[in-house]
Structures are given as structure tokens and as C-alpha cells.
N, C-alpha and C positions, 0 to 999 in steps of 0.2 A: 384501796389505800391511796392517799393523796401523794402526788409527786411534789417535792419541795421546789420552790422557785430558786433557780441558781443565778448568781450575778452574771450578767453578760458584759464582756469586755468589748469595747469598740475595736473594729479591725485596725491592724497596724497601718500607720501612715507612711507612705514612701514618697520621697522627693524625686521628681523626675525632671530631666532637662531635655531640651531638643538640641541635637548637635547639627550644625550647619557647616557646609563647605563655603568659604568666602567666594569661591568662583564656580560653585556648582552649576551644572547644566543638565538638561534633560538627557537621559540615556547614558550618564556617566556610571550608573550602577553604584552610586554612593551607598555604603552600608552593606554591600554584598558579603563582606567579611568584617567582623568586629572582634577585637580583643580588649578585654577589660582587666585592669589591675589596679587595685586600690582606688584612687580618685583620678585615674588616667584611662584614656581610651585611644585605641588605634583603629581607624575606620578605613577600609579599602574602597576604592572607586576604580575598578579594573578597566573601565572603558573611558577614563578621563583622557583628554587629548593633548596635554601640554608638550609631550615629546613626539607627537604624531598621532594619527587616528588610533584610538583604543590602546594607547601605550600604558595607561594606568597610573595611579598615584595612591598615596595613603595620607590620611590626615591624623595628626596627633593632637589630642586634647588633654590638658592638665588642669588640676584644681577643680574637678567636678564637685567634690564634696563642699566646697566653699562658694559655689555659684550663687549669686544673688539674683540673677536674671534667669528665667526659664529657658532662654536661648543662649547657647554657648558657641562662639566661633573658635576655630582651631588655633592652636599655639604654633604649629609647624606643619608645612606640607612637604611630604617626601616624594621624590621622583627617582627613578632608577638612573644611575649615571650613564648607562648604556641604552636607555630607553629609545624605542623607535616605533614607527607606525606598525600596529598589528603584533608587536612583540611585547605582550603583557608579562611583567614579572610575576612569578608565582607568589611573591610576597603580597601582591595586591589582589589576588584571587582567593 
């Protein structure tokens, strides 16, 4: 018995973007934790050094659904108000 040819649908297409930290540096561990909601993302960099060595930070990205460029820079950078060297906020890890 012959098997009928079935129509084949092309695979779904997904838009992807690259998220960058405007001040990213080696060993910041950017992307160690990521939270996504709708067209927004929060990306942790728990060894960022703005408030002292490995004090950590998080980067907020908004409008990812409407991105016209494959690379997106952050909307806001978050730092712990009491950040200090070696005291990484659990929010960034």
C-alpha cells in the first residue's frame, strides 16, 4: 500500500535579539540569571563591580517585541542601594 504524501509546513520562525550590557566587562557573569515577561527582560550580572568588586547589578530591557535591530541595549541598570565589594544581592544571582 502506498503512503500518501503529506504537506510539510516550514518550521516556525522565531525572532531573536542579542542583549548587551552597555558597560559589560569580562567576568561580570552577565546572564547568570534571566527573567522574561512579555516583551521585557531582567538580566543579572552578579559579579559586576559598580559598587565594589563583585557587588552585582541587573539590567532591564523593555520593548523586545518591537526591536528593529538584532542587538538591544538596556533601558535601565539596577544597583543595590547598599551594595559593597563582595556583597552580592541575591536579586542579581
